[in-house]
C-alpha positions as CSV (number, residue, x, y, z in Angstrom):
1,M,145.9,-68.1,75.0
2,K,147.5,-65.1,73.3
3,K,144.5,-64.6,71.0
4,E,142.2,-64.6,74.0
5,I,144.3,-62.0,75.8
6,I,144.3,-59.8,72.6
7,K,140.5,-60.2,72.3
8,E,140.0,-59.3,76.0
9,I,142.2,-56.2,75.5
10,E,140.0,-55.2,72.4
11,N,136.9,-55.7,74.5
12,I,138.3,-53.5,77.2
13,G,139.3,-50.8,74.6
14,S,135.8,-50.9,73.2
15,S,134.3,-50.6,76.6
16,L,136.5,-47.7,77.4
17,E,135.5,-46.0,74.1
18,E,131.8,-46.4,75.1
19,I,132.6,-45.0,78.5
20,G,134.4,-42.1,76.9
21,K,131.3,-41.4,74.7
22,A,129.1,-41.6,77.7
23,L,131.2,-39.2,79.7
24,K,131.3,-36.8,76.7
25,N,127.6,-36.8,76.5
26,I,127.3,-36.3,80.3
27,S,129.7,-33.4,80.0
28,K,127.8,-31.9,77.1
29,Y,124.5,-32.3,79.1
30,L,126.0,-30.6,82.1
31,S,127.5,-27.8,80.0
32,D,124.2,-27.2,78.2
33,S,122.3,-27.2,81.5
34,E,124.8,-24.7,83.0
35,N,124.5,-22.5,79.9
36,K,120.7,-22.6,80.1
37,F,120.8,-21.8,83.8
38,E,123.1,-18.9,83.1
39,E,120.9,-17.7,80.3
40,K,117.8,-17.9,82.6
41,A,119.7,-16.1,85.3
42,L,120.8,-13.4,82.8
43,D,117.2,-13.0,81.5
44,K,116.0,-12.7,85.1
45,K,118.6,-10.1,85.8
46,K,117.6,-8.2,82.7
47,D,113.9,-8.4,83.7
48,V,114.8,-7.1,87.2
49,E,116.9,-4.3,85.7
50,K,114.1,-3.4,83.2
51,M,111.6,-3.3,86.0
52,E,113.9,-1.2,88.2
53,K,114.5,1.2,85.3
54,E,110.8,1.5,84.6
55,Q,110.1,2.2,88.3
56,N,112.9,4.8,88.4
57,V,111.6,6.5,85.3
58,E,108.1,6.6,86.8
59,I,109.6,8.1,90.0
60,L,111.6,10.7,88.1
61,E,108.6,11.7,86.0
62,R,106.5,12.0,89.1
63,D,109.2,14.0,90.9
64,Y,109.7,16.2,87.9
65,Y,106.2,17.4,88.1
66,K,106.1,17.6,91.8
67,I,107.1,21.2,92.2
68,K,104.9,22.3,89.3
69,D,102.0,20.7,91.1
70,E,103.0,22.5,94.3
71,I,102.8,25.8,92.3
72,I,99.3,24.9,91.2
73,N,98.3,24.0,94.8
74,F,99.6,27.3,95.9
75,L,97.3,29.1,93.5
76,E,94.3,27.0,94.4
77,N,94.9,27.4,98.1
78,N,94.7,31.2,97.5
79,N,91.3,30.8,95.9
80,F,92.5,31.0,92.3
81,S,91.0,28.5,89.8
82,I,93.3,27.1,87.2
83,V,91.9,27.8,83.7
84,N,94.9,26.6,81.7
85,V,98.6,25.7,82.0
86,P,100.2,25.8,78.6
87,S,102.1,22.7,77.5
88,E,105.9,23.1,77.6
89,G,108.1,23.2,74.6
90,K,109.3,25.8,72.2
91,P,112.1,26.0,69.6
92,T,115.5,26.3,71.3
93,S,116.4,28.8,68.7
94,L,114.0,31.2,70.3
95,D,115.8,30.9,73.6
96,T,119.0,31.9,71.9
97,I,117.4,35.0,70.3
98,S,115.5,35.9,73.5
99,K,118.8,36.0,75.4
100,F,120.5,38.0,72.6
101,I,117.7,40.6,72.7
102,G,117.8,40.9,76.5
103,D,121.6,41.1,76.6
104,K,121.9,43.7,73.7
105,H,118.6,45.4,74.3
106,E,120.1,48.9,74.6
107,Y,121.5,48.6,71.0
108,I,118.5,47.0,69.4
109,K,115.5,48.5,71.2
110,D,114.7,51.0,68.4
111,F,114.7,48.2,65.8
112,L,112.3,46.2,68.1
113,K,109.9,49.2,68.3
114,K,109.9,49.4,64.5
115,L,109.2,45.7,64.2
116,K,106.2,46.0,66.6
117,K,104.9,49.0,64.6
118,S,105.4,47.1,61.3
119,L,103.3,44.1,62.7
120,N,100.5,46.6,63.5
121,T,100.5,48.6,60.3
122,G,101.5,45.8,57.8
123,N,104.2,48.1,56.3
124,P,107.8,46.8,55.9
125,I,110.7,48.5,57.7
126,R,113.2,50.7,56.1
127,I,115.9,52.1,58.4
128,Y,118.7,54.6,57.4
129,M,121.6,53.7,59.7
130,K,124.4,55.9,58.3
131,D,124.7,57.8,61.5
132,Y,124.4,54.8,63.8
133,P,127.4,53.6,65.8
134,E,129.1,50.6,64.3
135,E,128.3,48.4,67.4
136,K,124.6,49.3,67.1
137,I,124.5,48.4,63.3
138,T,126.3,45.1,64.1
139,Y,123.7,44.0,66.7
140,I,120.7,45.1,64.7
141,C,121.9,43.3,61.6
142,Q,122.7,40.2,63.7
143,L,119.2,40.2,65.2
144,A,117.6,40.7,61.8
145,S,119.7,37.9,60.3
146,N,118.7,35.6,63.1
147,L,115.0,36.4,62.8
148,Y,115.3,35.9,59.0
149,S,117.0,32.5,59.5
150,I,114.0,31.2,61.4
151,A,111.5,32.7,59.0
152,F,110.2,35.4,61.4
153,L,111.2,37.9,58.7
154,K,109.8,37.3,55.2
155,E,112.5,39.6,53.8
156,Y,115.7,41.1,55.1
157,K,118.5,43.0,53.4
158,Y,121.1,45.4,54.5
159,S,122.9,47.6,52.1
160,K,126.3,48.7,53.4
161,S,128.3,51.9,52.4
162,P,127.3,54.2,51.0
163,K,123.6,53.5,51.5
164,Y,123.5,52.0,55.0
165,I,119.9,51.0,54.6
166,L,118.2,48.0,56.4
167,Y,115.1,46.6,54.9
168,A,112.9,44.1,56.8
169,D,109.4,42.7,56.5
170,P,108.2,40.6,59.5
171,L,105.9,37.6,59.1
172,R,102.5,38.4,60.5
173,E,101.7,35.2,62.2
174,P,100.6,34.7,65.9
175,L,103.9,33.1,67.0
176,V,105.9,36.0,65.5
177,I,103.6,38.7,66.8
178,N,103.6,37.2,70.3
179,F,107.3,36.9,70.4
180,I,108.1,40.4,69.2
181,N,105.5,42.0,71.3
182,G,107.0,40.7,74.6
183,K,107.2,36.9,74.8
184,W,111.0,37.2,74.3
185,L,111.2,39.1,77.6
186,E,109.4,36.4,79.5
187,D,111.7,33.8,78.1
188,Y,114.7,35.9,78.8
189,L,113.6,36.2,82.4
190,V,113.2,32.4,82.8
191,L,116.6,31.8,81.1
192,K,118.5,34.2,83.4
193,I,116.8,33.1,86.6
194,K,117.7,29.5,85.8
195,E,121.2,30.5,84.9
196,N,121.6,32.2,88.2
197,L,120.2,29.3,90.2
198,D,122.2,26.7,88.3
199,K,125.4,28.5,88.9
200,K,124.7,28.4,92.7
201,G,124.1,24.7,92.7
202,F,120.3,24.6,92.6
203,V,118.9,21.7,90.6
204,E,115.8,22.2,88.3
205,G,113.0,19.8,89.3
206,V,114.6,19.3,92.7
207,D,115.3,22.7,94.3
208,Y,113.2,24.8,91.9
209,D,110.8,24.8,89.0
210,Y,108.5,27.2,87.3
211,L,105.3,27.6,85.3
212,Q,104.8,30.2,82.5
213,N,101.7,31.8,81.1
214,I,99.3,30.3,83.6
215,K,95.7,31.3,83.0
216,I,93.7,31.6,86.2
217,K,90.3,32.8,87.4
218,L,90.4,35.4,90.1
219,P,88.1,35.1,93.2
220,N,85.9,37.7,91.6
221,G,85.4,35.6,88.5
222,N,87.6,37.5,86.1
223,N,90.3,35.7,84.1
224,F,93.9,36.6,84.4
225,E,97.3,35.4,83.1
226,L,100.4,35.2,85.2
227,D,103.6,35.5,83.1
228,V,106.0,33.4,85.3
229,L,105.8,31.7,88.7
230,F,108.9,30.2,90.2
231,K,109.0,28.0,93.3
232,I,112.5,28.0,94.8
233,N,112.8,25.8,97.8
234,D,109.7,26.7,99.7
235,E,109.2,30.2,98.3
236,I,107.0,31.5,95.5
237,F,108.3,34.2,93.2
238,W,106.1,36.0,90.7
239,F,107.4,37.8,87.6
240,E,105.5,40.0,85.1
241,A,107.2,41.4,82.0
242,K,106.2,44.5,80.0
243,T,107.9,45.9,76.9
244,G,105.6,48.8,76.3
245,D,103.2,51.0,78.3
246,Y,103.0,49.8,81.9
247,Q,101.0,52.4,83.7
248,Q,97.6,50.6,83.3
249,Y,99.0,47.4,84.7
250,V,100.9,48.4,87.9
251,H,97.9,49.0,90.2
252,K,96.1,45.8,89.0
253,Y,99.2,43.7,89.4
254,S,99.7,45.1,92.9
255,K,96.2,43.9,93.8
256,I,96.9,40.5,92.5
257,S,100.1,40.3,94.5
258,N,98.1,41.0,97.6
259,L,95.6,38.3,96.8
260,L,98.4,35.9,96.2
261,G,100.0,36.8,99.5
262,I,103.4,37.4,97.8
263,P,105.5,40.0,99.5
264,Q,107.0,42.9,97.6
265,N,110.5,41.4,97.4
266,R,109.2,38.3,95.7
267,A,106.8,40.0,93.2
268,F,108.7,41.5,90.3
269,M,107.5,43.7,87.4
270,L,110.2,44.0,84.8
271,I,109.6,46.9,82.4
272,T,112.0,47.6,79.5
273,E,110.8,51.2,79.1
274,I,111.4,52.7,82.5
275,T,114.3,54.5,84.1
276,S,115.9,53.2,87.3
277,A,114.6,56.3,89.2
278,G,111.1,55.7,87.8
279,A,111.2,52.1,88.8
280,E,112.2,53.0,92.4
281,A,109.3,55.6,92.5
282,V,106.7,53.1,91.4
283,T,108.1,50.4,93.8
284,S,107.6,52.8,96.7
285,L,103.9,53.1,95.8
286,F,102.8,49.6,95.1
287,N,103.3,46.1,96.5
288,M,105.7,45.0,93.7
289,T,109.4,45.4,93.0
290,V,109.5,47.3,89.7
291,C,112.7,47.2,87.8
292,N,114.3,47.4,84.3
293,L,116.8,45.3,82.4
294,D,119.7,47.0,84.2
295,T,118.4,46.4,87.8
296,W,116.2,43.4,87.9
297,E,118.8,40.7,88.2
298,E,120.5,42.3,91.2
299,K,117.2,42.9,92.9
300,F,116.3,39.2,92.4
301,I,119.6,38.0,93.8
302,N,119.2,40.3,96.8
303,S,115.7,38.9,97.4
304,L,117.1,35.4,97.5
305,K,119.8,36.5,100.0
306,E,117.2,38.3,102.2
307,I,115.2,35.1,102.7
308,N,118.3,33.0,103.2
309,I,117.9,30.5,100.4
310,F,120.7,31.9,98.2
311,K,124.0,30.5,99.3
312,E,127.2,32.3,98.3
313,Q,129.8,30.2,96.6
314,S,132.7,29.4,98.9
């Protein structure tokens, strides 16, 4: 009897062991199924997030070009055909140099003139700076050094006391020639306009955008290039930049301004080589706001205030 009870207990123990194994397998199956379900759910979530991200990128890219397209539409609606809109992108080092030239122009303008002359004649520059103010020497040497660092100058050397001689030889390549002859001023304009707008809370691509060096065909069939067109909120601003003789351009630009339908306070001609009095005189004769590096920024800001799109900081 005792042996039978022991055997029965052993059978029960064996059965319980089998049940334990079965329960363990069931638990593992349920755990694996849950993990697979979670993995599938996670993969689905990732797919949804990826799709949403791709859609958002597409929307952002579309919105980014929206204002640029509106500028092109503005030109076409005024019977101008678009010949070419240059692709964007230039070395950021040029932005830094453009801003430096614009901010320190009074000190370095003589050096710039010599650079332009050198590009035309092919002769290197040699400047005796013994009688120059220390500040002027500092800024000229800084610009020359910066241009040399980006290989816009093939050679550059400044001999300090007692010689005070600067020697420079610019690289005669299209990029360099274009930049020295005036592209720096266009870029400076763009940088300063963006700087002013950003400080006041305007967002590029949302509240404003711009196109630079747009080649168009006039209603009479002639080709023409616009330096910079900005669209700020719903208003178009036109900027032309000149670093040399301007007399031959003013009348022609005034006519273009009339064709574009841009009022005088939104059509700017920035001339480096003109006095403030001279700029006021030319402005009174033509349908453009003529200004120099000392006056253009204030006139631009006043223009924004006049049409109530420039909000003062509280």
